[in-house]
C-alpha positions as a Python dict, from the first residue, in 0.01 Angstrom:
ca = {
    (1, 'M'): (0, 0, 0),
    (2, 'T'): (-132, -37, 345),
    (3, 'T'): (-501, -68, 440),
    (4, 'P'): (-625, 220, 626),
    (5, 'P'): (-765, 203, 974),
    (6, 'L'): (-1117, 63, 971),
    (7, 'K'): (-1257, 384, 1106),
    (8, 'M'): (-1120, 605, 842),
    (9, 'K'): (-1232, 319, 567),
    (10, 'I'): (-1574, 352, 708),
    (11, 'A'): (-1592, 727, 681),
    (12, 'Q'): (-1444, 712, 337),
    (13, 'M'): (-1737, 468, 241),
    (14, 'F'): (-1984, 775, 270),
    (15, 'R'): (-1781, 1003, 36),
    (16, 'F'): (-2035, 994, -245),
    (17, 'C'): (-2275, 1111, -9),
    (18, 'E'): (-2477, 791, -14),
    (19, 'A'): (-2698, 695, 273),
    (20, 'L'): (-2574, 356, 436),
    (21, 'N'): (-2660, 128, 725),
    (22, 'A'): (-2424, -88, 920),
    (23, 'Q'): (-2488, -394, 718),
    (24, 'A'): (-2418, -221, 389),
    (25, 'V'): (-2100, -70, 533),
    (26, 'L'): (-1992, -417, 639),
    (27, 'E'): (-2051, -551, 293),
    (28, 'L'): (-1817, -287, 134),
    (29, 'V'): (-1535, -316, 363),
    (30, 'R'): (-1542, -685, 450),
    (31, 'D'): (-1319, -806, 166),
    (32, 'Q'): (-1049, -528, 261),
    (33, 'Y'): (-1005, -693, 604),
    (34, 'P'): (-1024, -1071, 558),
    (35, 'G'): (-1003, -1269, 871),
    (36, 'E'): (-1005, -958, 1095),
    (37, 'A'): (-1237, -1024, 1402),
    (38, 'Y'): (-1293, -639, 1446),
    (39, 'C'): (-1452, -609, 1108),
    (40, 'S'): (-1787, -731, 1226),
    (41, 'L'): (-2145, -593, 1230),
    (42, 'P'): (-2139, -491, 1612),
    (43, 'V'): (-1797, -315, 1556),
    (44, 'I'): (-1925, -124, 1249),
    (45, 'E'): (-2230, -4, 1441),
    (46, 'E'): (-2019, 108, 1733),
    (47, 'L'): (-1780, 299, 1471),
    (48, 'L'): (-2094, 446, 1291),
    (49, 'Q'): (-2216, 574, 1615),
    (50, 'S'): (-1865, 718, 1711),
    (51, 'L'): (-1840, 887, 1374),
    (52, 'K'): (-2189, 1043, 1436),
    (53, 'A'): (-2080, 1154, 1775),
    (54, 'V'): (-1800, 1354, 1640),
    (55, 'G'): (-2012, 1514, 1346),
    (56, 'I'): (-1855, 1313, 1085),
    (57, 'L'): (-2198, 1151, 997),
    (58, 'N'): (-2567, 1228, 1061),
    (59, 'E'): (-2835, 1001, 1125),
    (60, 'E'): (-3052, 1018, 827),
    (61, 'S'): (-3325, 800, 942),
    (62, 'S'): (-3394, 454, 1121),
    (63, 'Y'): (-3624, 179, 1097),
    (64, 'L'): (-3718, -174, 1239),
    (65, 'D'): (-3603, -462, 1037),
    (66, 'D'): (-3795, -785, 992),
    (67, 'A'): (-3640, -912, 1322),
    (68, 'G'): (-3763, -596, 1509),
    (69, 'T'): (-3422, -469, 1544),
    (70, 'L'): (-3363, -91, 1505),
    (71, 'V'): (-3149, 1, 1215),
    (72, 'S'): (-2991, 347, 1173),
    (73, 'V'): (-2919, 485, 827),
    (74, 'Y'): (-2625, 749, 799),
    (75, 'R'): (-2504, 991, 560),
    (76, 'I'): (-2193, 1202, 560),
    (77, 'S'): (-2191, 1564, 692),
    (78, 'E'): (-2037, 1852, 531),
    (79, 'Y'): (-1779, 1867, 805),
    (80, 'G'): (-1725, 1488, 762),
    (81, 'L'): (-1644, 1543, 373),
    (82, 'S'): (-1405, 1831, 479),
    (83, 'K'): (-1209, 1588, 706),
    (84, 'I'): (-1179, 1291, 469),
    (85, 'E'): (-1110, 1503, 183),
    (86, 'G'): (-731, 1480, 266),
    (87, 'Y'): (-714, 1125, 325),
    (88, 'E'): (-780, 999, -26),
}
């Protein structure tokens, strides 16, 4: 079985309607893409923003972490659920 593209895998991580940030997503997908340079926090953050831009995800909240970095938390939209439904 082949591994789905990272962007699709990220969208699928939200299928149970859990709210996740980029670090949580990275921890969920990292083992499925071993040694892949593109499976990194900056790339995941970019992919989450991309999924938000097309309506798959909604930004539920944001906060400043201990280092003062803005962290966004996302949740899948109804539209997003309908789009990933056929890919599982």
